[in-house]
C-alpha positions in Angstrom: -64.9 -66.9 -13.9 -67.8 -66.3 -15.9 -68.0 -65.8 -19.9 -70.8 -63.7 -21.2 -71.3 -64.1 -24.7 -73.5 -61.2 -26.2 -74.6 -62.4 -29.7 -78.7 -60.9 -30.2 -77.4 -59.1 -33.1 -79.1 -59.3 -36.6 -76.0 -59.3 -38.7 -77.7 -57.2 -41.6 -74.1 -57.4 -43.5 -74.4 -60.7 -44.2 -77.3 -61.6 -45.5 -78.9 -63.5 -47.2 -76.9 -66.2 -44.8 -78.3 -64.1 -41.5 -81.4 -64.6 -42.6 -82.7 -67.9 -41.4 -79.8 -68.6 -39.3 -78.5 -65.9 -36.4 -74.5 -64.8 -37.6 -73.0 -66.5 -34.3 -74.9 -69.9 -35.2 -73.0 -70.0 -38.7 -70.3 -72.8 -39.1 -66.8 -72.0 -39.9 -65.1 -75.1 -40.7 -67.1 -77.4 -39.4 -68.2 -75.0 -36.3 -70.9 -72.4 -34.9 -68.7 -69.1 -34.9 -70.1 -69.3 -31.2 -69.0 -72.1 -30.2 -65.3 -71.7 -31.7 -65.3 -68.7 -29.6 -66.5 -70.1 -26.3 -64.1 -73.0 -26.8 -60.7 -70.6 -27.4 -61.4 -68.8 -24.4 -62.4 -71.3 -22.0 -58.6 -72.4 -22.8 -57.6 -69.4 -21.4 -60.1 -69.4 -18.5 -59.2 -73.2 -17.9 -60.6 -74.6 -14.5 -61.7 -71.5 -13.0 -64.7 -71.5 -15.8 -68.1 -71.5 -14.0 -71.0 -70.2 -16.1 -71.3 -69.2 -19.8 -74.3 -66.8 -20.2 -75.6 -65.6 -23.5 -77.6 -62.6 -24.5 -79.5 -63.3 -27.5 -82.8 -62.5 -29.3 -85.3 -64.5 -30.5 -84.0 -67.5 -32.3 -85.8 -70.2 -30.9 -85.8 -72.8 -28.6 -83.7 -75.3 -30.3 -80.7 -72.7 -30.3 -81.2 -72.2 -26.9 -80.7 -75.7 -26.1 -77.8 -76.1 -28.5 -75.9 -73.1 -26.3 -76.9 -74.5 -23.0 -75.3 -77.9 -24.5 -72.0 -75.9 -25.4 -71.4 -74.6 -22.2 -72.2 -78.3 -20.5 -69.6 -79.6 -22.9 -66.8 -77.6 -21.5 -68.1 -78.1 -18.0 -69.8 -74.8 -17.2 -73.2 -74.2 -16.3 -74.9 -72.4 -19.5 -77.1 -69.9 -19.1 -79.6 -67.5 -21.9 -80.8 -64.2 -21.9 -82.9 -61.9 -24.5 -82.0 -58.2 -25.6 -85.5 -57.5 -27.1 -84.3 -54.3 -28.2 -80.6 -53.4 -30.0 -80.1 -50.4 -27.6 -76.2 -51.0 -27.5 -73.2 -52.7 -26.5 -73.2 -52.0 -23.1 -76.7 -52.8 -22.6 -76.3 -56.2 -24.4 -74.2 -56.7 -21.5 -76.4 -55.8 -18.8 -78.8 -58.0 -19.9 -76.9 -60.8 -18.5 -76.7 -59.1 -14.8 -77.0 -62.3 -12.6 -73.8 -63.1 -14.4 -72.1 -60.3 -13.5 -70.5 -61.4 -10.8 -66.7 -61.4 -9.4 -64.2 -62.4 -12.4 -65.4 -62.0 -16.0 -64.8 -62.3 -19.4 -67.2 -60.4 -21.9 -66.8 -61.7 -25.7 -69.0 -60.8 -28.8 -69.9 -63.3 -31.0 -68.6 -61.8 -34.3 -65.0 -62.7 -33.8 -62.8 -65.3 -33.9 -58.8 -64.9 -32.4 -55.5 -66.9 -32.1 -53.7 -66.3 -29.2 -51.5 -67.6 -26.7 -51.8 -65.3 -23.1 -52.8 -65.6 -19.2 -54.9 -63.6 -17.7 -53.0 -60.8 -15.5 -54.4 -61.0 -12.5 -53.0 -57.4 -11.3 -54.9 -55.6 -13.6 -58.6 -54.7 -12.9 -59.5 -55.0 -16.7 -57.5 -56.3 -19.9 -59.5 -55.3 -23.7 -57.7 -57.0 -26.1 -56.6 -55.2 -29.3 -55.3 -55.4 -32.5 -53.3 -52.9 -34.8 -55.7 -52.3 -37.9 -54.9 -50.2 -41.6 -58.1 -48.4 -40.7 -59.7 -47.8 -37.2 -62.3 -45.2 -38.0 -64.5 -48.2 -38.2 -63.5 -49.5 -34.9 -63.3 -48.4 -30.7 -60.1 -48.0 -30.2 -57.6 -46.9 -27.3 -54.6 -44.5 -26.6 -51.6 -45.7 -24.1 -49.9 -44.3 -21.5 -46.4 -44.2 -21.3 -46.2 -47.2 -18.8 -48.1 -49.8 -21.5 -52.0 -48.5 -19.2 -54.7 -47.9 -21.0 -55.0 -44.0 -20.9 -58.5 -43.4 -22.9 -61.4 -45.1 -25.0 -62.5 -43.8 -28.2 -65.5 -44.9 -30.5 -65.2 -45.1 -33.7 -63.0 -41.7 -34.0 -63.4 -39.7 -37.1 -59.3 -38.2 -36.9 -56.7 -40.9 -36.0 -55.7 -41.2 -32.4 -54.7 -44.6 -32.3 -54.8 -47.7 -34.9 -55.4 -50.4 -31.4 -58.4 -51.7 -32.6 -60.7 -53.3 -29.5 -62.1 -56.5 -30.8 -64.6 -57.2 -28.7 -62.7 -59.7 -25.9 -62.4 -57.3 -22.1 -61.3 -59.0 -18.9 -62.5 -57.5 -15.7 -61.9 -58.7 -12.1 -65.5 -57.6 -10.7 -68.1 -58.2 -12.9 -70.5 -56.2 -10.4 -68.1 -52.9 -10.7 -68.4 -52.7 -14.7 -72.2 -53.3 -13.9 -72.9 -50.4 -11.9 -70.8 -48.4 -14.2 -73.3 -49.7 -17.2 -76.3 -49.1 -14.9 -75.3 -45.8 -14.6 -75.5 -45.1 -18.3 -78.5 -46.4 -18.9 -80.4 -44.6 -15.5 -78.6 -41.6 -16.9 -79.4 -42.1 -20.5 -75.9 -41.6 -21.5 -75.6 -42.5 -24.9 -73.3 -42.1 -28.1 -74.5 -42.8 -31.8 -77.7 -43.7 -30.1 -76.7 -46.5 -28.3 -75.5 -47.2 -24.0 -71.8 -47.9 -25.7 -69.5 -50.6 -23.8 -66.2 -48.0 -24.7 -68.1 -44.9 -22.0 -68.2 -47.6 -19.4 -65.0 -48.6 -19.3 -63.9 -45.2 -19.6 -65.6 -44.5 -16.6 -63.6 -47.1 -15.0 -60.6 -46.0 -16.0 -61.1 -42.2 -15.0 -62.2 -43.6 -11.4 -58.7 -45.1 -10.7 -59.0 -48.9 -12.4 -55.5 -49.9 -14.0 -56.9 -50.9 -17.4 -54.4 -52.9 -19.9 -54.4 -53.7 -23.2 -54.3 -57.7 -24.4 -52.8 -58.7 -27.8 -53.8 -61.5 -30.2 -51.9 -63.4 -32.9 -54.6 -63.3 -35.2 -58.0 -61.5 -35.1 -60.5 -63.0 -37.6 -63.7 -61.0 -38.4 -67.0 -62.5 -39.5 -69.2 -59.5 -40.8 -69.8 -59.8 -44.7 -69.6 -62.6 -47.1 -65.7 -62.0 -47.8 -64.1 -61.7 -44.4 -66.3 -64.8 -43.3 -65.0 -66.7 -46.4 -61.3 -65.6 -45.3 -61.9 -66.2 -41.6 -62.8 -70.2 -42.6 -59.6 -70.2 -44.6 -57.9 -69.2 -41.8 -59.4 -71.4 -39.3 -58.9 -73.9 -41.5 -55.0 -73.5 -41.8 -54.9 -72.4 -37.9 -56.6 -76.5 -37.0 -55.2 -78.2 -40.0 -52.0 -78.4 -38.1 -54.3 -80.2 -35.2 -56.0 -83.1 -36.8 -57.6 -84.6 -39.3 -60.6 -82.8 -41.3 -62.5 -85.4 -43.3 -64.7 -87.0 -42.1 -64.7 -90.7 -42.1 -68.2 -91.1 -43.1 -67.3 -88.7 -46.0 -67.5 -90.2 -49.7 -64.6 -89.3 -51.8 -64.0 -90.7 -55.7 -62.1 -89.9 -58.4 -61.5 -86.6 -56.5 -58.2 -84.3 -54.7 -59.0 -83.1 -51.8 -56.3 -79.8 -51.2 -55.8 -79.6 -47.4 -56.7 -77.5 -45.3 -60.3 -79.0 -45.5 -63.3 -79.3 -43.7 -65.4 -82.3 -45.1 -68.2 -83.1 -42.7 -70.2 -86.5 -42.0 -72.0 -88.2 -45.1 -70.9 -85.6 -47.7 -70.3 -86.8 -51.1 -67.0 -85.5 -53.2 -67.4 -87.0 -56.8 -65.1 -85.9 -59.6 -63.9 -82.9 -58.2 -60.6 -81.0 -57.2 -62.0 -79.0 -53.5 -59.6 -76.6 -51.7 -57.6 -75.3 -50.6 -59.8 -73.6 -47.8 -62.7 -75.1 -48.4 -65.8 -76.1 -46.0 -68.2 -78.6 -47.0 -71.1 -79.5 -44.3 -72.2 -82.5 -43.6 -74.7 -84.3 -45.8 -73.6 -81.8 -49.0 -72.7 -83.4 -52.0 -70.2 -81.8 -55.2 -70.1 -83.0 -58.3 -67.6 -82.5 -61.0 -66.3 -79.0 -59.8 -63.6 -77.2 -58.8 -63.5 -75.3 -55.8 -61.4 -73.1 -53.4 -61.8 -70.4 -50.8 -65.6 -71.6 -49.8 -67.7 -72.0 -47.5 -70.5 -74.4 -47.8 -73.2 -75.4 -45.6 -75.0 -78.8 -44.7 -77.4 -80.9 -47.2 -76.7 -78.6 -50.2 -75.7 -79.8 -53.8 -73.0 -78.2 -56.3 -72.5 -79.5 -59.4 -70.3 -78.4 -62.3 -69.1 -75.3 -61.3 -65.6 -73.6 -60.6 -66.3 -71.7 -57.7 -64.0 -68.8 -55.6 -64.4 -67.1 -52.5 -68.1 -68.0 -52.1 -70.7 -69.0 -49.5 -73.7 -71.2 -49.7 -76.2 -71.3 -47.2 -77.8 -75.1 -46.3 -80.2 -77.2 -48.6 -79.6 -75.1 -51.5 -78.7 -76.3 -55.2 -76.2 -75.1 -57.7 -75.8 -76.3 -61.2 -74.3 -73.9 -63.8 -71.6 -71.1 -64.9 -70.5 -68.8 -61.9 -67.3 -68.2 -60.6 -68.2 -66.5 -57.3 -71.4 -66.5 -55.2 -72.8 -65.6 -51.5 -76.3 -67.8 -51.7 -78.6 -68.3 -48.8 -80.4 -71.5 -47.5 -83.4 -73.6 -49.3 -81.8 -71.5 -52.8 -81.5 -73.3 -56.6 -79.6 -71.6 -59.1 -79.1 -72.8 -62.2 -77.5 -71.6 -65.5 
């Protein structure tokens, strides 16, 4: 089975953090979002995993090498494809056309999930969904009385369903999916000015393919600063039950760590209260601070601050009276 990971989006809602780092590479609890995503999916796929295809923008050679290493660490062949223009979700999947062979999972790299399920081998496709309060910002599905999917609607103006598509899909035949996407693009069939994957799905359903909803226990977004900090905290709570999250090489002096927290390699924590739900990247220093619900990347210095609901980039320096911040890489902030 192959996994296709479209991740070429600009992440404009998460600026300034995505000005220097593509959103799927931002760390959540010490690991890039895309790495956590493919690790979770590989647990579902199991030994059948063959190839992981990443669809990216112009992210540079170092990023491509890192992605190939992630695939290799999971026992899969890695491949990298490029989406030169943001022409929609269906177009992004088509960029990895050579990987659309046999059974496939497509997962967009701006979301994380927690679930305990197995793939339904009898389904032609499984589309994972989560019940939401406001479905107008999402693609949604409607269901038949037998539980199968009866329609797909992209960002409905009026309420028709609260089952939002979370961006993870299984297809029994990658070739069939590719044929439907090619039909959209060859005939310039767009929605909202882009080639929509939901249109290809609806064509497959109309043609008689059996499409079922899958559900997840938790769906965690990384679309903007607030929800990314919240996702960091939720992931820490999940994985905090699975093992120690404080690096043995971290130096913690006269400080209290309120779990769950991630403290990276070589980090220094002094005269501080850190936690709960705080990630401190490798090489960062936290001095005379009180931090909760914060995400701090590597090699940054935070001093004399009481922070909540904050996201701090790499190589940043902060010292002053602030309570909630979103600060990008290499920034300096003094009171």
